[in-house]
LODREN-57733 format. One record per residue (C-alpha): residue number from 1; residue in one letter; z, y, x. Coordinates in nm, 2 decimals, decimal comma. Layout:
BEGIN
REC    n  res      c3      c2      c1
REC  NUM    a       Z       Y       X
...
***
This chain:
BEGIN
REC    n  res      c3      c2      c1
REC    1    m   -0,64   -1,52    0,45
REC    2    m   -0,56   -1,77    0,66
REC    3    r   -0,45   -1,81    1,08
REC    4    v   -0,48   -1,98    1,39
REC    5    k   -0,13   -2,13    1,48
REC    6    r   -0,01   -2,18    1,86
REC    7    v    0,04   -2,49    1,91
REC    8    a    0,42   -2,52    2,05
REC    9    s    0,59   -2,86    2,26
REC   10    s    0,75   -2,90    2,54
REC   11    g    0,49   -3,14    2,64
REC   12    a    0,28   -2,88    2,90
REC   13    l   -0,01   -3,11    2,82
REC   14    v    0,02   -3,05    2,53
REC   15    h    0,12   -2,71    2,54
REC   16    e   -0,21   -2,67    2,77
REC   17    l   -0,46   -2,87    2,50
REC   18    g   -0,32   -2,57    2,25
REC   19    l   -0,40   -2,29    2,45
REC   20    q   -0,82   -2,44    2,47
REC   21    g   -0,77   -2,53    2,16
REC   22    n   -0,68   -2,20    2,03
REC   23    a   -0,92   -1,96    2,28
REC   24    s   -1,21   -2,18    2,17
REC   25    f   -1,14   -2,13    1,82
REC   26    e   -1,13   -1,79    1,85
REC   27    n   -1,47   -1,79    2,03
REC   28    g   -1,60   -1,94    1,75
REC   29    d   -1,66   -2,31    1,94
REC   30    y   -1,50   -2,53    1,68
REC   31    d   -1,66   -2,84    1,86
REC   32    q   -1,48   -2,76    2,16
REC   33    a   -1,16   -2,63    1,98
REC   34    m   -1,13   -2,96    1,73
REC   35    r   -1,17   -3,21    2,08
REC   36    c   -0,87   -3,04    2,20
REC   37    y   -0,69   -3,01    1,87
REC   38    v   -0,73   -3,37    1,82
REC   39    e   -0,65   -3,52    2,16
REC   40    v   -0,27   -3,30    2,11
REC   41    l   -0,27   -3,57    1,77
REC   42    r   -0,35   -3,84    2,00
REC   43    k   -0,07   -3,70    2,24
REC   44    t    0,17   -3,62    2,01
REC   45    g    0,17   -4,00    1,86
REC   46    e    0,56   -4,07    1,94
REC   47    p    0,82   -4,04    1,70
REC   48    l    0,98   -3,75    1,85
REC   49    t    1,05   -3,44    1,64
REC   50    d    0,92   -3,20    1,91
REC   51    q    0,58   -3,44    1,89
REC   52    r    0,55   -3,40    1,57
REC   53    h    0,65   -3,04    1,53
REC   54    a    0,29   -2,99    1,76
REC   55    a    0,11   -3,28    1,59
REC   56    a    0,16   -3,13    1,26
REC   57    r    0,09   -2,74    1,46
REC   58    a   -0,19   -2,91    1,55
REC   59    l   -0,32   -3,06    1,22
REC   60    l   -0,32   -2,67    1,08
REC   61    n   -0,56   -2,59    1,34
REC   62    i   -0,75   -2,89    1,24
REC   63    g   -0,77   -2,76    0,83
REC   64    n   -0,87   -2,43    0,93
REC   65    i   -1,13   -2,55    1,12
REC   66    h   -1,26   -2,73    0,85
REC   67    f   -1,16   -2,48    0,60
REC   68    r   -1,41   -2,26    0,82
REC   69    r   -1,64   -2,50    0,77
REC   70    g   -1,64   -2,50    0,37
REC   71    e   -1,53   -2,87    0,40
REC   72    a   -1,25   -2,82    0,18
REC   73    s   -1,12   -3,11    0,11
REC   74    k   -1,14   -3,22    0,51
REC   75    s   -0,94   -2,90    0,54
REC   76    l   -0,67   -2,96    0,22
REC   77    q   -0,62   -3,35    0,39
REC   78    a   -0,54   -3,21    0,70
REC   79    f   -0,27   -2,95    0,57
REC   80    q   -0,09   -3,17    0,34
REC   81    t   -0,01   -3,39    0,60
REC   82    a    0,09   -3,12    0,87
REC   83    l    0,27   -3,05    0,50
REC   84    r    0,40   -3,45    0,53
REC   85    l    0,49   -3,43    0,90
REC   86    s    0,64   -3,06    0,90
REC   87    k    0,90   -3,17    0,57
REC   88    s    0,98   -3,48    0,78
REC   89    v    1,06   -3,30    1,12
REC   90    l    1,31   -3,01    0,89
REC   91    t    1,48   -3,30    0,75
REC   92    d    1,57   -3,51    1,05
REC   93    h    1,70   -3,16    1,18
REC   94    q    1,90   -3,09    0,89
REC   95    k    2,03   -3,43    0,90
REC   96    y    2,10   -3,52    1,24
REC   97    s    2,17   -3,20    1,43
REC   98    s    2,50   -3,09    1,23
REC   99    g    2,45   -2,80    1,35
REC  100    s    2,42   -2,85    1,78
REC  101    s    2,29   -2,66    2,00
REC  102    n    1,93   -2,81    2,10
REC  103    g    1,87   -2,71    2,46
REC  104    s    1,79   -2,26    2,46
REC  105    l    1,69   -2,30    2,12
REC  106    n    2,08   -2,32    1,91
REC  107    y    2,11   -2,49    1,52
REC  108    c    2,00   -2,18    1,36
REC  109    d    1,66   -2,06    1,58
REC  110    q    1,52   -2,46    1,53
REC  111    t    1,58   -2,44    1,18
REC  112    v    1,38   -2,15    1,15
REC  113    i    1,15   -2,33    1,34
REC  114    f    1,07   -2,59    1,15
REC  115    l    1,11   -2,41    0,77
REC  116    s    0,83   -2,18    0,93
REC  117    l    0,61   -2,51    0,99
REC  118    v    0,65   -2,59    0,63
REC  119    a    0,64   -2,22    0,49
REC  120    d    0,27   -2,24    0,74
REC  121    s    0,14   -2,59    0,56
REC  122    l    0,22   -2,43    0,20
REC  123    q    0,01   -2,15    0,27
REC  124    n   -0,29   -2,28    0,39
REC  125    i   -0,27   -2,50    0,11
REC  126    a   -0,23   -2,27   -0,14
REC  127    a   -0,54   -2,14    0,05
REC  128    v   -0,75   -2,40   -0,02
REC  129    r   -0,66   -2,43   -0,36
REC  130    m   -0,73   -2,08   -0,49
REC  131    e   -1,03   -2,13   -0,32
REC  132    q   -1,14   -2,48   -0,52
REC  133    g   -0,99   -2,21   -0,77
REC  134    l   -0,70   -2,36   -0,88
REC  135    i   -0,50   -2,03   -0,90
REC  136    k   -0,18   -2,10   -1,15
REC  137    e   -0,15   -2,41   -0,85
REC  138    a   -0,22   -2,16   -0,57
REC  139    l    0,05   -1,87   -0,71
REC  140    l    0,32   -2,20   -0,72
REC  141    i    0,32   -2,31   -0,35
REC  142    n    0,26   -1,92   -0,19
REC  143    t    0,60   -1,87   -0,43
REC  144    e    0,77   -2,19   -0,21
REC  145    a    0,65   -2,08    0,07
REC  146    l    0,80   -1,71    0,02
REC  147    r    1,18   -1,90   -0,06
REC  148    l    1,12   -2,05    0,22
REC  149    r    1,01   -1,71    0,46
REC  150    r    1,32   -1,51    0,28
REC  151    q    1,54   -1,79    0,37
REC  152    c    1,44   -1,79    0,70
REC  153    l    1,50   -1,38    0,72
REC  154    e    1,84   -1,43    0,57
REC  155    l    1,94   -1,69    0,81
REC  156    t    1,79   -1,50    1,13
REC  157    v    2,01   -1,22    0,96
REC  158    k    2,30   -1,36    0,96
REC  159    d    2,25   -1,54    1,31
REC  160    g    2,18   -1,25    1,43
REC  161    e    2,52   -1,04    1,35
REC  162    s    2,78   -1,40    1,45
REC  163    t    2,60   -1,38    1,76
REC  164    e    2,58   -1,01    1,77
REC  165    t    2,26   -1,03    2,00
REC  166    d    1,99   -0,77    2,05
REC  167    m    1,65   -0,61    2,05
REC  168    n    1,51   -1,05    2,04
REC  169    d    1,70   -1,06    1,71
REC  170    d    1,52   -0,71    1,57
REC  171    e    1,15   -0,86    1,67
REC  172    d    1,27   -1,20    1,49
REC  173    v    1,34   -1,00    1,22
REC  174    d    1,05   -0,82    1,22
REC  175    r    0,79   -1,10    1,29
REC  176    i    0,95   -1,30    0,89
REC  177    l    0,92   -0,96    0,79
REC  178    l    0,52   -0,92    0,82
REC  179    e    0,50   -1,29    0,72
REC  180    i    0,70   -1,27    0,42
REC  181    a    0,46   -0,98    0,34
REC  182    e    0,14   -1,21    0,45
REC  183    v    0,28   -1,43    0,14
REC  184    l    0,34   -1,13   -0,09
REC  185    n   -0,03   -1,04   -0,01
REC  186    n   -0,15   -1,42   -0,08
REC  187    m    0,04   -1,42   -0,41
REC  188    g   -0,13   -1,05   -0,48
REC  189    m   -0,48   -1,22   -0,43
REC  190    c   -0,39   -1,52   -0,67
REC  191    s   -0,25   -1,32   -0,93
REC  192    e   -0,57   -1,06   -0,91
REC  193    k   -0,78   -1,39   -0,91
REC  194    d   -0,55   -1,53   -1,25
REC  195    g   -0,65   -1,17   -1,43
REC  196    d   -0,27   -1,09   -1,33
REC  197    y   -0,33   -0,71   -1,18
REC  198    e    0,01   -0,59   -1,28
REC  199    s    0,19   -0,87   -1,11
REC  200    s   -0,15   -0,83   -0,80
REC  201    i   -0,07   -0,45   -0,78
REC  202    a    0,31   -0,51   -0,75
REC  203    a    0,29   -0,79   -0,45
REC  204    f    0,02   -0,57   -0,28
REC  205    k    0,24   -0,29   -0,28
REC  206    e    0,54   -0,48   -0,17
REC  207    s    0,36   -0,62    0,08
REC  208    m    0,18   -0,28    0,27
REC  209    q    0,54   -0,09    0,25
REC  210    i    0,65   -0,35    0,47
REC  211    r    0,38   -0,31    0,74
REC  212    v    0,39    0,04    0,65
REC  213    s    0,75    0,05    0,76
REC  214    i    0,68   -0,22    1,08
REC  215    l    0,31   -0,16    1,22
REC  216    g    0,28    0,23    1,08
REC  217    p   -0,01    0,33    0,86
REC  218    m   -0,31    0,29    1,11
REC  219    h   -0,25   -0,05    1,15
REC  220    l   -0,55   -0,26    1,09
REC  221    l   -0,31   -0,49    0,81
REC  222    v   -0,21   -0,18    0,62
REC  223    a   -0,59   -0,12    0,63
REC  224    e   -0,61   -0,47    0,43
REC  225    s   -0,33   -0,40    0,16
REC  226    h   -0,51   -0,07    0,10
REC  227    i   -0,78   -0,28    0,01
REC  228    n   -0,72   -0,54   -0,13
REC  229    l   -0,52   -0,26   -0,40
REC  230    g   -0,80   -0,09   -0,42
REC  231    g   -1,01   -0,47   -0,57
REC  232    c   -0,79   -0,41   -0,78
REC  233    y   -0,81   -0,10   -0,94
REC  234    t   -1,14   -0,11   -0,94
REC  235    e   -1,06   -0,41   -1,15
REC  236    t   -0,92   -0,22   -1,45
REC  237    a   -1,15    0,08   -1,41
REC  238    n   -0,86    0,28   -1,24
REC  239    f   -1,15    0,42   -1,01
REC  240    l   -1,01    0,70   -0,89
REC  241    d   -0,70    0,47   -0,74
REC  242    a   -0,94    0,27   -0,62
REC  243    l   -1,14    0,49   -0,46
REC  244    e   -0,83    0,67   -0,28
REC  245    h   -0,74    0,29   -0,14
REC  246    y   -1,04    0,23   -0,02
REC  247    n   -1,11    0,58    0,15
REC  248    a   -0,76    0,54    0,31
REC  249    s   -0,85    0,20    0,47
REC  250    l   -1,20    0,30    0,54
REC  251    l   -1,03    0,60    0,80
REC  252    i   -0,78    0,32    0,96
REC  253    r   -1,07    0,08    1,03
REC  254    v   -1,29    0,35    1,24
REC  255    s   -1,02    0,53    1,36
REC  256    e   -0,90    0,19    1,50
REC  257    l   -1,25   -0,03    1,51
REC  258    g   -1,49    0,31    1,54
REC  259    k   -1,82    0,35    1,29
REC  260    n   -1,98    0,02    1,35
REC  261    h   -1,78   -0,24    1,33
REC  262    a   -1,82   -0,61    1,05
REC  263    d   -1,52   -0,51    0,87
REC  264    v   -1,59   -0,09    0,83
REC  265    s   -1,98   -0,27    0,71
REC  266    d   -1,75   -0,43    0,44
REC  267    n   -1,51   -0,19    0,35
REC  268    l   -1,82    0,03    0,29
REC  269    n   -1,95   -0,22    0,06
REC  270    l   -1,68   -0,19   -0,15
REC  271    i   -1,65    0,15   -0,18
REC  272    a   -2,10    0,06   -0,24
REC  273    i   -1,98   -0,17   -0,55
REC  274    l   -1,74    0,03   -0,67
REC  275    y   -2,02    0,30   -0,72
REC  276    l   -2,23    0,08   -0,88
REC  277    r   -1,97    0,00   -1,08
REC  278    q   -1,94    0,38   -1,22
REC  279    d   -2,36    0,42   -1,26
REC  280    k   -2,34    0,61   -0,96
REC  281    l   -2,63    0,50   -0,82
REC  282    n   -2,73    0,73   -0,58
REC  283    d   -2,41    0,72   -0,41
REC  284    a   -2,40    0,36   -0,47
REC  285    l   -2,77    0,30   -0,23
REC  286    n   -2,62    0,57    0,04
REC  287    t   -2,29    0,40    0,10
REC  288    c   -2,49    0,01    0,11
REC  289    i   -2,68    0,15    0,34
REC  290    q   -2,41    0,25    0,59
REC  291    s   -2,30   -0,07    0,52
REC  292    i   -2,58   -0,26    0,66
REC  293    d   -2,61    0,01    0,96
REC  294    a   -2,22   -0,03    1,06
REC  295    a   -2,32   -0,43    1,05
REC  296    k   -2,57   -0,40    1,24
REC  297    y   -2,55   -0,11    1,51
REC  298    a   -2,20   -0,33    1,56
REC  299    a   -2,17   -0,40    1,93
REC  300    h   -2,14   -0,77    1,77
REC  301    v   -2,38   -0,81    1,51
REC  302    d   -2,28   -1,02    1,21
REC  303    p   -2,58   -1,13    1,05
REC  304    l   -2,33   -1,28    0,76
REC  305    k   -2,23   -0,86    0,73
REC  306    i   -2,57   -0,78    0,67
REC  307    a   -2,63   -1,02    0,45
REC  308    i   -2,31   -0,94    0,17
REC  309    a   -2,47   -0,58    0,20
REC  310    l   -2,84   -0,71    0,11
REC  311    n   -2,68   -0,85   -0,22
REC  312    t   -2,54   -0,51   -0,29
REC  313    m   -2,83   -0,37   -0,27
REC  314    g   -3,00   -0,60   -0,46
REC  315    l   -2,74   -0,55   -0,74
REC  316    i   -2,81   -0,17   -0,74
REC  317    f   -3,16   -0,19   -0,72
REC  318    e   -3,09   -0,48   -1,02
REC  319    k   -2,95   -0,20   -1,20
REC  320    i   -3,21    0,09   -1,14
REC  321    g   -3,43   -0,16   -1,30
REC  322    l   -3,66   -0,20   -0,95
REC  323    l   -3,66   -0,56   -0,99
REC  324    d   -3,87   -0,63   -0,72
REC  325    s   -3,72   -0,51   -0,49
REC  326    a   -3,40   -0,60   -0,61
REC  327    l   -3,52   -1,02   -0,54
REC  328    h   -3,68   -0,91   -0,24
REC  329    n   -3,30   -0,82   -0,14
REC  330    y   -3,13   -1,15   -0,30
REC  331    t   -3,38   -1,36   -0,10
REC  332    e   -3,34   -1,17    0,22
REC  333    s   -2,98   -1,22    0,17
REC  334    l   -3,00   -1,57    0,08
REC  335    k   -3,20   -1,68    0,38
REC  336    v   -2,90   -1,57    0,61
REC  337    k   -2,61   -1,69    0,37
REC  338    s   -2,81   -2,06    0,39
REC  339    l   -2,86   -2,00    0,73
REC  340    i   -2,51   -1,90    0,85
REC  341    l   -2,29   -2,11    0,60
REC  342    g   -2,48   -2,38    0,54
REC  343    g   -2,69   -2,44    0,12
REC  344    k   -2,31   -2,54   -0,06
REC  345    a   -2,14   -2,23    0,02
REC  346    p   -2,01   -2,02   -0,34
REC  347    s   -2,14   -1,73   -0,17
REC  348    v   -2,51   -1,89   -0,13
REC  349    a   -2,48   -1,98   -0,51
REC  350    s   -2,32   -1,66   -0,58
REC  351    t   -2,68   -1,53   -0,43
REC  352    l   -2,88   -1,77   -0,63
REC  353    h   -2,69   -1,65   -0,97
REC  354    n   -2,80   -1,30   -0,90
REC  355    i   -3,18   -1,50   -0,84
REC  356    g   -3,19   -1,63   -1,16
REC  357    n   -3,12   -1,34   -1,35
REC  358    i   -3,36   -1,14   -1,22
REC  359    y   -3,66   -1,43   -1,27
REC  360    y   -3,45   -1,46   -1,66
REC  361    h   -3,52   -1,08   -1,68
REC  362    n   -3,90   -1,15   -1,56
REC  363    e   -3,92   -1,38   -1,85
REC  364    d   -4,02   -1,69   -1,57
REC  365    y   -3,74   -1,93   -1,71
REC  366    d   -3,92   -2,17   -1,55
REC  367    a   -3,82   -2,05   -1,21
REC  368    a   -3,47   -1,90   -1,35
REC  369    m   -3,41   -2,27   -1,46
REC  370    m   -3,45   -2,37   -1,07
REC  371    a   -3,19   -2,06   -0,94
REC  372    y   -2,93   -2,13   -1,20
REC  373    t   -2,94   -2,53   -1,12
REC  374    e   -2,89   -2,52   -0,81
REC  375    c   -2,70   -2,24   -0,82
REC  376    l   -2,39   -2,49   -1,01
REC  377    d   -2,48   -2,81   -0,82
REC  378    i   -2,27   -2,60   -0,51
REC  379    m   -2,02   -2,45   -0,79
REC  380    q   -2,03   -2,82   -0,90
REC  381    s   -1,87   -2,96   -0,55
REC  382    s   -1,76   -2,64   -0,41
REC  383    l   -1,53   -2,51   -0,67
REC  384    g   -1,53   -2,71   -0,96
REC  385    l   -1,68   -2,71   -1,33
REC  386    d   -1,38   -2,51   -1,46
REC  387    h   -1,38   -2,26   -1,21
REC  388    v   -1,45   -1,88   -1,45
REC  389    e   -1,80   -1,90   -1,18
REC  390    s   -1,97   -2,21   -1,26
REC  391    v   -1,88   -2,16   -1,64
REC  392    q   -2,09   -1,80   -1,62
REC  393    t   -2,33   -2,06   -1,47
REC  394    l   -2,35   -2,25   -1,77
REC  395    s   -2,36   -2,07   -1,99
REC  396    n   -2,68   -1,89   -1,85
REC  397    i   -2,87   -2,22   -1,79
REC  398    g   -2,80   -2,24   -2,15
REC  399    a   -2,93   -1,94   -2,28
REC  400    t   -3,23   -2,05   -2,02
REC  401    y   -3,31   -2,34   -2,24
REC  402    i   -3,31   -2,18   -2,56
REC  403    e   -3,59   -1,96   -2,41
REC  404    l   -3,79   -2,28   -2,31
REC  405    k   -3,72   -2,36   -2,69
REC  406    r   -3,51   -2,71   -2,57
REC  407    y   -3,27   -2,67   -2,86
REC  408    n   -3,11   -3,00   -2,79
REC  409    h   -3,05   -2,97   -2,35
REC  410    a   -2,92   -2,54   -2,44
REC  411    a   -2,69   -2,71   -2,70
REC  412    t   -2,50   -2,92   -2,43
REC  413    f   -2,47   -2,68   -2,15
REC  414    l   -2,33   -2,43   -2,40
REC  415    r   -2,09   -2,72   -2,56
REC  416    r   -1,93   -2,76   -2,21
REC  417    v   -1,89   -2,37   -2,18
REC  418    i   -1,69   -2,31   -2,54
REC  419    n   -1,48   -2,70   -2,40
REC  420    s   -1,44   -2,52   -2,04
***
């Protein structure tokens, strides 16, 4: 998951603008945050190393805003520009500093800061590539980010040994270790998407081990690791292991957040899907209801979490055979998702695909075709036609054309599936 990075600069005004932008971002006021970050860019136009550093940080935050809005190409452009700037800062630092100190920071400290900025840029680019379905590219980029993080750790440990300093070095080491854990977590998600569950489980376990050692076993980041491991074990049909990790995460989240919270709703939704995979439909239905309630009665209601749970409810009703109830839940989920995410989000496409399946099973092939076609349009623009979900939709459109006895159209789409 991508994070907002704090804009840092020696200029007080630039620093204040960055803080204002960060506060607006965290409050969900992306327009105001964008204005602050753009102003940071305007005020950091001079070719000074510290100014380029601040500009790169602002670009990372601008990219995150675009990413949250589903604007993958704009976010990628911002992240790639941040990467170019951060690399130029690092190169100039290594070329001209020659081991000298600058102000209160020594050469090693500065090197770590600039290496971290490059790694941050790489991780954000990898997140976009993963969203676009370019999993192997995302994994390679994250692998490079991990190399840089480990280089930061090595430099920090050596610097601490040579200067014989105190607690601050321990804090720096812990911070870098947690950044390494984050990259490992991202690499685990890439491997999972690529179907390499052995590698993903190994990465998630290493990430969790670091997090537990520094944060303790009841931290929310440890809960995230449990969730990710649960997902891998679900996909490999190790359902007992999956449930163990999901329950461990649920325990942490309820303890830290209370039983009515969006993240608790997410957790329960995953358990409901796990039960659904095992055909434990009563357990799935009851857990899904709990998921909806956790989101509905949260202090800060997140309609999107309710929509996600409604989609799962639709899947459960579909499996039970209550197709009208399934269609109702899918339709309600679609309304909320479209309102919040816009009509071009991959999650909207997923629900449209489910709606198409219901119409197909009801032999309403014209309605199924409309849903599948709209789904494919979104997938094509957001994920590309080579994405696994796009290929599945192409296959369903081909099957629907067969039922409509439009065999030439069916052959066209099925050939696209074969060539994918």
